[in-house]
PDB file of N, H, CA, C and O in Angstrom:
ATOM      1  N   MET A   1      34.247 -52.893 -50.523  1.00  0.00           N
ATOM      2  CA  MET A   1      35.481 -52.411 -49.937  1.00  0.00           C
ATOM      3  C   MET A   1      36.313 -53.612 -49.468  1.00  0.00           C
ATOM      4  O   MET A   1      35.773 -54.543 -48.871  1.00  0.00           O
ATOM      5  N   ASP A   2      37.560 -53.594 -49.722  1.00  0.00           N
ATOM      6  H   ASP A   2      37.999 -52.837 -50.207  1.00  0.00           H
ATOM      7  CA  ASP A   2      38.443 -54.664 -49.334  1.00  0.00           C
ATOM      8  C   ASP A   2      38.779 -54.599 -47.866  1.00  0.00           C
ATOM      9  O   ASP A   2      38.897 -53.509 -47.306  1.00  0.00           O
ATOM     10  N   ASN A   3      38.939 -55.765 -47.218  1.00  0.00           N
ATOM     11  H   ASN A   3      38.843 -56.650 -47.672  1.00  0.00           H
ATOM     12  CA  ASN A   3      39.235 -55.771 -45.764  1.00  0.00           C
ATOM     13  C   ASN A   3      40.546 -55.096 -45.442  1.00  0.00           C
ATOM     14  O   ASN A   3      40.707 -54.553 -44.349  1.00  0.00           O
ATOM     15  N   GLY A   4      41.477 -55.118 -46.356  1.00  0.00           N
ATOM     16  H   GLY A   4      41.346 -55.559 -47.243  1.00  0.00           H
ATOM     17  CA  GLY A   4      42.786 -54.490 -46.134  1.00  0.00           C
ATOM     18  C   GLY A   4      42.677 -52.988 -45.956  1.00  0.00           C
ATOM     19  O   GLY A   4      43.436 -52.397 -45.188  1.00  0.00           O
ATOM     20  N   GLN A   5      41.742 -52.364 -46.656  1.00  0.00           N
ATOM     21  H   GLN A   5      41.125 -52.843 -47.280  1.00  0.00           H
ATOM     22  CA  GLN A   5      41.569 -50.899 -46.543  1.00  0.00           C
ATOM     23  C   GLN A   5      40.936 -50.531 -45.228  1.00  0.00           C
ATOM     24  O   GLN A   5      41.334 -49.546 -44.608  1.00  0.00           O
ATOM     25  N   ARG A   6      39.961 -51.294 -44.786  1.00  0.00           N
ATOM     26  H   ARG A   6      39.638 -52.095 -45.290  1.00  0.00           H
ATOM     27  CA  ARG A   6      39.305 -50.989 -43.496  1.00  0.00           C
ATOM     28  C   ARG A   6      40.202 -51.245 -42.313  1.00  0.00           C
ATOM     29  O   ARG A   6      40.084 -50.557 -41.299  1.00  0.00           O
ATOM     30  N   LEU A   7      41.080 -52.195 -42.404  1.00  0.00           N
ATOM     31  H   LEU A   7      41.175 -52.753 -43.228  1.00  0.00           H
ATOM     32  CA  LEU A   7      41.964 -52.557 -41.299  1.00  0.00           C
ATOM     33  C   LEU A   7      42.898 -51.384 -40.990  1.00  0.00           C
ATOM     34  O   LEU A   7      43.139 -51.090 -39.819  1.00  0.00           O
ATOM     35  N   GLY A   8      43.407 -50.734 -41.975  1.00  0.00           N
ATOM     36  H   GLY A   8      43.211 -50.973 -42.927  1.00  0.00           H
ATOM     37  CA  GLY A   8      44.343 -49.645 -41.751  1.00  0.00           C
ATOM     38  C   GLY A   8      43.731 -48.499 -40.970  1.00  0.00           C
ATOM     39  O   GLY A   8      44.405 -47.894 -40.137  1.00  0.00           O
ATOM     40  N   CYS A   9      42.503 -48.197 -41.216  1.00  0.00           N
ATOM     41  H   CYS A   9      41.955 -48.688 -41.893  1.00  0.00           H
ATOM     42  CA  CYS A   9      41.830 -47.107 -40.494  1.00  0.00           C
ATOM     43  C   CYS A   9      41.688 -47.430 -39.025  1.00  0.00           C
ATOM     44  O   CYS A   9      41.992 -46.587 -38.181  1.00  0.00           O
ATOM     45  N   HIS A  10      41.239 -48.620 -38.695  1.00  0.00           N
ATOM     46  H   HIS A  10      40.992 -49.305 -39.380  1.00  0.00           H
ATOM     47  CA  HIS A  10      41.083 -49.012 -37.304  1.00  0.00           C
ATOM     48  C   HIS A  10      42.410 -49.212 -36.614  1.00  0.00           C
ATOM     49  O   HIS A  10      42.540 -48.921 -35.425  1.00  0.00           O
ATOM     50  N   ARG A  11      43.370 -49.690 -37.319  1.00  0.00           N
ATOM     51  H   ARG A  11      43.264 -49.926 -38.285  1.00  0.00           H
ATOM     52  CA  ARG A  11      44.681 -49.958 -36.735  1.00  0.00           C
ATOM     53  C   ARG A  11      45.325 -48.654 -36.247  1.00  0.00           C
ATOM     54  O   ARG A  11      45.938 -48.625 -35.180  1.00  0.00           O
ATOM     55  N   ARG A  12      45.186 -47.579 -37.026  1.00  0.00           N
ATOM     56  H   ARG A  12      44.688 -47.602 -37.893  1.00  0.00           H
ATOM     57  CA  ARG A  12      45.771 -46.308 -36.632  1.00  0.00           C
ATOM     58  C   ARG A  12      45.167 -45.781 -35.329  1.00  0.00           C
ATOM     59  O   ARG A  12      45.878 -45.204 -34.507  1.00  0.00           O
ATOM     60  N   VAL A  13      43.889 -45.970 -35.142  1.00  0.00           N
ATOM     61  H   VAL A  13      43.311 -46.439 -35.810  1.00  0.00           H
ATOM     62  CA  VAL A  13      43.201 -45.522 -33.916  1.00  0.00           C
ATOM     63  C   VAL A  13      43.750 -46.321 -32.741  1.00  0.00           C
ATOM     64  O   VAL A  13      44.030 -45.739 -31.693  1.00  0.00           O
ATOM     65  N   VAL A  14      43.909 -47.592 -32.876  1.00  0.00           N
ATOM     66  H   VAL A  14      43.682 -48.064 -33.728  1.00  0.00           H
ATOM     67  CA  VAL A  14      44.400 -48.427 -31.787  1.00  0.00           C
ATOM     68  C   VAL A  14      45.869 -48.094 -31.489  1.00  0.00           C
ATOM     69  O   VAL A  14      46.255 -47.984 -30.325  1.00  0.00           O
ATOM     70  N   GLU A  15      46.674 -47.936 -32.521  1.00  0.00           N
ATOM     71  H   GLU A  15      46.361 -48.025 -33.466  1.00  0.00           H
ATOM     72  CA  GLU A  15      48.080 -47.585 -32.287  1.00  0.00           C
ATOM     73  C   GLU A  15      48.233 -46.211 -31.623  1.00  0.00           C
ATOM     74  O   GLU A  15      49.126 -46.008 -30.800  1.00  0.00           O
ATOM     75  N   ARG A  16      47.359 -45.276 -31.987  1.00  0.00           N
ATOM     76  H   ARG A  16      46.633 -45.441 -32.655  1.00  0.00           H
ATOM     77  CA  ARG A  16      47.448 -43.963 -31.365  1.00  0.00           C
ATOM     78  C   ARG A  16      47.053 -44.035 -29.900  1.00  0.00           C
ATOM     79  O   ARG A  16      47.647 -43.363 -29.057  1.00  0.00           O
ATOM     80  N   THR A  17      46.056 -44.849 -29.600  1.00  0.00           N
ATOM     81  H   THR A  17      45.574 -45.395 -30.285  1.00  0.00           H
ATOM     82  CA  THR A  17      45.631 -45.006 -28.198  1.00  0.00           C
ATOM     83  C   THR A  17      46.726 -45.664 -27.382  1.00  0.00           C
ATOM     84  O   THR A  17      46.989 -45.254 -26.251  1.00  0.00           O
ATOM     85  N   HIS A  18      47.367 -46.678 -27.942  1.00  0.00           N
ATOM     86  H   HIS A  18      47.154 -47.011 -28.861  1.00  0.00           H
ATOM     87  CA  HIS A  18      48.501 -47.313 -27.252  1.00  0.00           C
ATOM     88  C   HIS A  18      49.621 -46.323 -27.016  1.00  0.00           C
ATOM     89  O   HIS A  18      50.261 -46.368 -25.966  1.00  0.00           O
ATOM     90  N   ALA A  19      49.876 -45.445 -27.943  1.00  0.00           N
ATOM     91  H   ALA A  19      49.356 -45.408 -28.796  1.00  0.00           H
ATOM     92  CA  ALA A  19      50.904 -44.429 -27.778  1.00  0.00           C
ATOM     93  C   ALA A  19      50.538 -43.485 -26.631  1.00  0.00           C
ATOM     94  O   ALA A  19      51.404 -43.100 -25.845  1.00  0.00           O
ATOM     95  N   TRP A  20      49.250 -43.109 -26.532  1.00  0.00           N
ATOM     96  H   TRP A  20      48.547 -43.422 -27.170  1.00  0.00           H
ATOM     97  CA  TRP A  20      48.826 -42.248 -25.423  1.00  0.00           C
ATOM     98  C   TRP A  20      49.026 -42.958 -24.088  1.00  0.00           C
ATOM     99  O   TRP A  20      49.447 -42.336 -23.113  1.00  0.00           O
ATOM    100  N   LEU A  21      48.729 -44.246 -24.036  1.00  0.00           N
ATOM    101  H   LEU A  21      48.387 -44.752 -24.828  1.00  0.00           H
ATOM    102  CA  LEU A  21      48.880 -44.990 -22.797  1.00  0.00           C
ATOM    103  C   LEU A  21      50.354 -45.207 -22.433  1.00  0.00           C
ATOM    104  O   LEU A  21      50.687 -45.337 -21.255  1.00  0.00           O
ATOM    105  N   ASN A  22      51.240 -45.246 -23.443  1.00  0.00           N
ATOM    106  H   ASN A  22      50.970 -45.140 -24.400  1.00  0.00           H
ATOM    107  CA  ASN A  22      52.655 -45.406 -23.146  1.00  0.00           C
ATOM    108  C   ASN A  22      53.288 -44.197 -22.557  1.00  0.00           C
ATOM    109  O   ASN A  22      54.430 -44.260 -22.102  1.00  0.00           O
ATOM    110  N   ARG A  23      52.576 -43.068 -22.546  1.00  0.00           N
ATOM    111  H   ARG A  23      51.648 -43.016 -22.916  1.00  0.00           H
ATOM    112  CA  ARG A  23      53.083 -41.899 -21.865  1.00  0.00           C
ATOM    113  C   ARG A  23      53.144 -42.073 -20.347  1.00  0.00           C
ATOM    114  O   ARG A  23      53.909 -41.397 -19.659  1.00  0.00           O
ATOM    115  N   PHE A  24      52.322 -42.994 -19.844  1.00  0.00           N
ATOM    116  H   PHE A  24      51.701 -43.543 -20.404  1.00  0.00           H
ATOM    117  CA  PHE A  24      52.304 -43.287 -18.403  1.00  0.00           C
ATOM    118  C   PHE A  24      53.371 -44.351 -18.133  1.00  0.00           C
ATOM    119  O   PHE A  24      53.274 -45.491 -18.586  1.00  0.00           O
ATOM    120  N   ARG A  25      54.349 -43.950 -17.408  1.00  0.00           N
ATOM    121  H   ARG A  25      54.427 -43.024 -17.040  1.00  0.00           H
ATOM    122  CA  ARG A  25      55.536 -44.813 -17.189  1.00  0.00           C
ATOM    123  C   ARG A  25      55.202 -46.136 -16.508  1.00  0.00           C
ATOM    124  O   ARG A  25      55.802 -47.164 -16.821  1.00  0.00           O
ATOM    125  N   ARG A  26      54.258 -46.118 -15.589  1.00  0.00           N
ATOM    126  H   ARG A  26      53.770 -45.283 -15.334  1.00  0.00           H
ATOM    127  CA  ARG A  26      53.889 -47.341 -14.879  1.00  0.00           C
ATOM    128  C   ARG A  26      53.203 -48.355 -15.793  1.00  0.00           C
ATOM    129  O   ARG A  26      53.178 -49.551 -15.502  1.00  0.00           O
ATOM    130  N   LEU A  27      52.651 -47.864 -16.894  1.00  0.00           N
ATOM    131  H   LEU A  27      52.672 -46.892 -17.130  1.00  0.00           H
ATOM    132  CA  LEU A  27      51.988 -48.770 -17.819  1.00  0.00           C
ATOM    133  C   LEU A  27      52.938 -49.265 -18.901  1.00  0.00           C
ATOM    134  O   LEU A  27      52.808 -50.397 -19.367  1.00  0.00           O
ATOM    135  N   SER A  28      53.899 -48.424 -19.307  1.00  0.00           N
ATOM    136  H   SER A  28      54.004 -47.505 -18.928  1.00  0.00           H
ATOM    137  CA  SER A  28      54.807 -48.817 -20.384  1.00  0.00           C
ATOM    138  C   SER A  28      55.807 -49.909 -19.885  1.00  0.00           C
ATOM    139  O   SER A  28      56.167 -50.823 -20.627  1.00  0.00           O
ATOM    140  N   VAL A  29      56.234 -49.777 -18.611  1.00  0.00           N
ATOM    141  H   VAL A  29      55.941 -49.034 -18.009  1.00  0.00           H
ATOM    142  CA  VAL A  29      57.063 -50.805 -17.989  1.00  0.00           C
ATOM    143  C   VAL A  29      56.286 -51.289 -16.792  1.00  0.00           C
ATOM    144  O   VAL A  29      55.971 -50.501 -15.901  1.00  0.00           O
ATOM    145  N   ARG A  30      55.975 -52.546 -16.750  1.00  0.00           N
ATOM    146  H   ARG A  30      56.231 -53.186 -17.473  1.00  0.00           H
ATOM    147  CA  ARG A  30      55.120 -53.060 -15.687  1.00  0.00           C
ATOM    148  C   ARG A  30      55.937 -53.304 -14.427  1.00  0.00           C
ATOM    149  O   ARG A  30      56.664 -54.293 -14.321  1.00  0.00           O
ATOM    150  N   TYR A  31      55.805 -52.380 -13.465  1.00  0.00           N
ATOM    151  H   TYR A  31      55.215 -51.577 -13.551  1.00  0.00           H
ATOM    152  CA  TYR A  31      56.498 -52.495 -12.205  1.00  0.00           C
ATOM    153  C   TYR A  31      55.676 -53.308 -11.193  1.00  0.00           C
ATOM    154  O   TYR A  31      56.233 -53.940 -10.296  1.00  0.00           O
ATOM    155  N   GLU A  32      54.373 -53.284 -11.347  1.00  0.00           N
ATOM    156  H   GLU A  32      53.920 -52.771 -12.076  1.00  0.00           H
ATOM    157  CA  GLU A  32      53.490 -53.938 -10.396  1.00  0.00           C
ATOM    158  C   GLU A  32      53.481 -55.452 -10.618  1.00  0.00           C
ATOM    159  O   GLU A  32      53.348 -55.907 -11.754  1.00  0.00           O
ATOM    160  N   ARG A  33      53.621 -56.224  -9.561  1.00  0.00           N
ATOM    161  H   ARG A  33      53.729 -55.854  -8.638  1.00  0.00           H
ATOM    162  CA  ARG A  33      53.539 -57.673  -9.658  1.00  0.00           C
ATOM    163  C   ARG A  33      52.125 -58.187  -9.595  1.00  0.00           C
ATOM    164  O   ARG A  33      51.784 -59.201 -10.204  1.00  0.00           O
ATOM    165  N   ARG A  34      51.296 -57.466  -8.841  1.00  0.00           N
ATOM    166  H   ARG A  34      51.573 -56.642  -8.346  1.00  0.00           H
ATOM    167  CA  ARG A  34      49.905 -57.910  -8.697  1.00  0.00           C
ATOM    168  C   ARG A  34      49.087 -57.441  -9.864  1.00  0.00           C
ATOM    169  O   ARG A  34      49.192 -56.287 -10.282  1.00  0.00           O
ATOM    170  N   ALA A  35      48.275 -58.322 -10.395  1.00  0.00           N
ATOM    171  H   ALA A  35      48.190 -59.259 -10.056  1.00  0.00           H
ATOM    172  CA  ALA A  35      47.494 -58.017 -11.589  1.00  0.00           C
ATOM    173  C   ALA A  35      46.388 -56.972 -11.303  1.00  0.00           C
ATOM    174  O   ALA A  35      46.063 -56.160 -12.169  1.00  0.00           O
ATOM    175  N   ASP A  36      45.824 -57.001 -10.097  1.00  0.00           N
ATOM    176  H   ASP A  36      46.088 -57.661  -9.394  1.00  0.00           H
ATOM    177  CA  ASP A  36      44.763 -56.062  -9.784  1.00  0.00           C
ATOM    178  C   ASP A  36      45.275 -54.620  -9.723  1.00  0.00           C
ATOM    179  O   ASP A  36      44.580 -53.693 -10.139  1.00  0.00           O
ATOM    180  N   ILE A  37      46.469 -54.438  -9.215  1.00  0.00           N
ATOM    181  H   ILE A  37      47.034 -55.191  -8.877  1.00  0.00           H
ATOM    182  CA  ILE A  37      47.047 -53.084  -9.169  1.00  0.00           C
ATOM    183  C   ILE A  37      47.385 -52.609 -10.593  1.00  0.00           C
ATOM    184  O   ILE A  37      47.152 -51.449 -10.932  1.00  0.00           O
ATOM    185  N   HIS A  38      47.926 -53.495 -11.410  1.00  0.00           N
ATOM    186  H   HIS A  38      48.115 -54.437 -11.135  1.00  0.00           H
ATOM    187  CA  HIS A  38      48.213 -53.122 -12.785  1.00  0.00           C
ATOM    188  C   HIS A  38      46.918 -52.790 -13.551  1.00  0.00           C
ATOM    189  O   HIS A  38      46.896 -51.852 -14.348  1.00  0.00           O
ATOM    190  N   LEU A  39      45.854 -53.550 -13.312  1.00  0.00           N
ATOM    191  H   LEU A  39      45.872 -54.312 -12.664  1.00  0.00           H
ATOM    192  CA  LEU A  39      44.588 -53.259 -13.919  1.00  0.00           C
ATOM    193  C   LEU A  39      44.061 -51.887 -13.467  1.00  0.00           C
ATOM    194  O   LEU A  39      43.522 -51.130 -14.274  1.00  0.00           O
ATOM    195  N   ALA A  40      44.216 -51.583 -12.205  1.00  0.00           N
ATOM    196  H   ALA A  40      44.654 -52.199 -11.549  1.00  0.00           H
ATOM    197  CA  ALA A  40      43.775 -50.261 -11.688  1.00  0.00           C
ATOM    198  C   ALA A  40      44.537 -49.127 -12.368  1.00  0.00           C
ATOM    199  O   ALA A  40      43.937 -48.114 -12.726  1.00  0.00           O
ATOM    200  N   PHE A  41      45.848 -49.282 -12.552  1.00  0.00           N
ATOM    201  H   PHE A  41      46.335 -50.105 -12.261  1.00  0.00           H
ATOM    202  CA  PHE A  41      46.619 -48.241 -13.249  1.00  0.00           C
ATOM    203  C   PHE A  41      46.214 -48.149 -14.696  1.00  0.00           C
ATOM    204  O   PHE A  41      46.183 -47.054 -15.258  1.00  0.00           O
ATOM    205  N   SER A  42      45.902 -49.262 -15.311  1.00  0.00           N
ATOM    206  H   SER A  42      45.927 -50.151 -14.854  1.00  0.00           H
ATOM    207  CA  SER A  42      45.439 -49.245 -16.714  1.00  0.00           C
ATOM    208  C   SER A  42      44.113 -48.525 -16.848  1.00  0.00           C
ATOM    209  O   SER A  42      43.923 -47.739 -17.776  1.00  0.00           O
ATOM    210  N   ILE A  43      43.201 -48.783 -15.938  1.00  0.00           N
ATOM    211  H   ILE A  43      43.356 -49.422 -15.184  1.00  0.00           H
ATOM    212  CA  ILE A  43      41.902 -48.096 -15.963  1.00  0.00           C
ATOM    213  C   ILE A  43      42.088 -46.595 -15.717  1.00  0.00           C
ATOM    214  O   ILE A  43      41.460 -45.773 -16.385  1.00  0.00           O
ATOM    215  N   LEU A  44      42.924 -46.250 -14.786  1.00  0.00           N
ATOM    216  H   LEU A  44      43.434 -46.917 -14.243  1.00  0.00           H
ATOM    217  CA  LEU A  44      43.230 -44.845 -14.502  1.00  0.00           C
ATOM    218  C   LEU A  44      43.854 -44.146 -15.713  1.00  0.00           C
ATOM    219  O   LEU A  44      43.510 -43.007 -16.027  1.00  0.00           O
ATOM    220  N   GLY A  45      44.784 -44.847 -16.394  1.00  0.00           N
ATOM    221  H   GLY A  45      45.064 -45.773 -16.139  1.00  0.00           H
ATOM    222  CA  GLY A  45      45.382 -44.298 -17.610  1.00  0.00           C
ATOM    223  C   GLY A  45      44.337 -44.054 -18.702  1.00  0.00           C
ATOM    224  O   GLY A  45      44.333 -43.007 -19.349  1.00  0.00           O
ATOM    225  N   CYS A  46      43.443 -45.047 -18.898  1.00  0.00           N
ATOM    226  H   CYS A  46      43.446 -45.898 -18.372  1.00  0.00           H
ATOM    227  CA  CYS A  46      42.377 -44.891 -19.910  1.00  0.00           C
ATOM    228  C   CYS A  46      41.441 -43.737 -19.543  1.00  0.00           C
ATOM    229  O   CYS A  46      41.006 -42.985 -20.414  1.00  0.00           O
ATOM    230  N   ALA A  47      41.139 -43.602 -18.265  1.00  0.00           N
ATOM    231  H   ALA A  47      41.493 -44.213 -17.557  1.00  0.00           H
ATOM    232  CA  ALA A  47      40.269 -42.503 -17.854  1.00  0.00           C
ATOM    233  C   ALA A  47      40.944 -41.149 -18.122  1.00  0.00           C
ATOM    234  O   ALA A  47      40.292 -40.208 -18.574  1.00  0.00           O
ATOM    235  N   LEU A  48      42.243 -41.056 -17.844  1.00  0.00           N
ATOM    236  H   LEU A  48      42.773 -41.820 -17.477  1.00  0.00           H
ATOM    237  CA  LEU A  48      42.950 -39.776 -18.094  1.00  0.00           C
ATOM    238  C   LEU A  48      43.039 -39.477 -19.564  1.00  0.00           C
ATOM    239  O   LEU A  48      42.922 -38.316 -19.957  1.00  0.00           O
ATOM    240  N   VAL A  49      43.242 -40.478 -20.393  1.00  0.00           N
ATOM    241  H   VAL A  49      43.337 -41.421 -20.074  1.00  0.00           H
ATOM    242  CA  VAL A  49      43.244 -40.262 -21.864  1.00  0.00           C
ATOM    243  C   VAL A  49      41.885 -39.768 -22.325  1.00  0.00           C
ATOM    244  O   VAL A  49      41.799 -38.821 -23.106  1.00  0.00           O
ATOM    245  N   CYS A  50      40.834 -40.395 -21.854  1.00  0.00           N
ATOM    246  H   CYS A  50      40.903 -41.165 -21.219  1.00  0.00           H
ATOM    247  CA  CYS A  50      39.462 -39.956 -22.205  1.00  0.00           C
ATOM    248  C   CYS A  50      39.181 -38.536 -21.759  1.00  0.00           C
ATOM    249  O   CYS A  50      38.594 -37.747 -22.499  1.00  0.00           O
ATOM    250  N   LEU A  51      39.609 -38.209 -20.524  1.00  0.00           N
ATOM    251  H   LEU A  51      40.085 -38.851 -19.923  1.00  0.00           H
ATOM    252  CA  LEU A  51      39.402 -36.848 -19.995  1.00  0.00           C
ATOM    253  C   LEU A  51      40.131 -35.845 -20.840  1.00  0.00           C
ATOM    254  O   LEU A  51      39.590 -34.772 -21.110  1.00  0.00           O
ATOM    255  N   ASN A  52      41.342 -36.145 -21.271  1.00  0.00           N
ATOM    256  H   ASN A  52      41.781 -37.016 -21.052  1.00  0.00           H
ATOM    257  CA  ASN A  52      42.107 -35.207 -22.102  1.00  0.00           C
ATOM    258  C   ASN A  52      41.411 -35.018 -23.438  1.00  0.00           C
ATOM    259  O   ASN A  52      41.401 -33.908 -23.969  1.00  0.00           O
ATOM    260  N   GLN A  53      40.833 -36.066 -23.990  1.00  0.00           N
ATOM    261  H   GLN A  53      40.842 -36.968 -23.559  1.00  0.00           H
ATOM    262  CA  GLN A  53      40.122 -35.954 -25.275  1.00  0.00           C
ATOM    263  C   GLN A  53      38.842 -35.118 -25.118  1.00  0.00           C
ATOM    264  O   GLN A  53      38.508 -34.316 -25.990  1.00  0.00           O
ATOM    265  N   ILE A  54      38.133 -35.313 -24.001  1.00  0.00           N
ATOM    266  H   ILE A  54      38.404 -35.964 -23.293  1.00  0.00           H
ATOM    267  CA  ILE A  54      36.929 -34.538 -23.752  1.00  0.00           C
ATOM    268  C   ILE A  54      37.244 -33.075 -23.590  1.00  0.00           C
ATOM    269  O   ILE A  54      36.535 -32.225 -24.128  1.00  0.00           O
ATOM    270  N   ARG A  55      38.303 -32.763 -22.853  1.00  0.00           N
ATOM    271  H   ARG A  55      38.879 -33.454 -22.417  1.00  0.00           H
ATOM    272  CA  ARG A  55      38.733 -31.371 -22.672  1.00  0.00           C
ATOM    273  C   ARG A  55      39.131 -30.726 -23.973  1.00  0.00           C
ATOM    274  O   ARG A  55      38.921 -29.529 -24.171  1.00  0.00           O
ATOM    275  N   ARG A  56      39.710 -31.518 -24.869  1.00  0.00           N
ATOM    276  H   ARG A  56      39.880 -32.490 -24.708  1.00  0.00           H
ATOM    277  CA  ARG A  56      40.176 -30.968 -26.123  1.00  0.00           C
ATOM    278  C   ARG A  56      39.048 -30.546 -27.031  1.00  0.00           C
ATOM    279  O   ARG A  56      39.198 -29.588 -27.790  1.00  0.00           O
ATOM    280  N   PHE A  57      37.914 -31.234 -26.977  1.00  0.00           N
ATOM    281  H   PHE A  57      37.792 -32.012 -26.361  1.00  0.00           H
ATOM    282  CA  PHE A  57      36.797 -30.968 -27.833  1.00  0.00           C
ATOM    283  C   PHE A  57      35.784 -30.003 -27.227  1.00  0.00           C
ATOM    284  O   PHE A  57      34.871 -29.558 -27.922  1.00  0.00           O
ATOM    285  N   CYS A  58      35.924 -29.677 -25.973  1.00  0.00           N
ATOM    286  H   CYS A  58      36.666 -30.038 -25.408  1.00  0.00           H
ATOM    287  CA  CYS A  58      34.941 -28.791 -25.322  1.00  0.00           C
ATOM    288  C   CYS A  58      35.456 -27.374 -25.284  1.00  0.00           C
ATOM    289  O   CYS A  58      34.775 -26.483 -24.777  1.00  0.00           O
TER     290      CYS A  58
END
């Protein structure tokens, strides 16, 4: 299998995940100056995305 074919499959997953995280306004435009607060919002956004995916399949 050519590397170009495998890259497209993984790229779509990453782009979809970034689109889900862009729904959170504080993550799409970085308002926070402190890196630790921005990291906390990023972790919270990832947790909410995961929770929504778990709810969708249960």
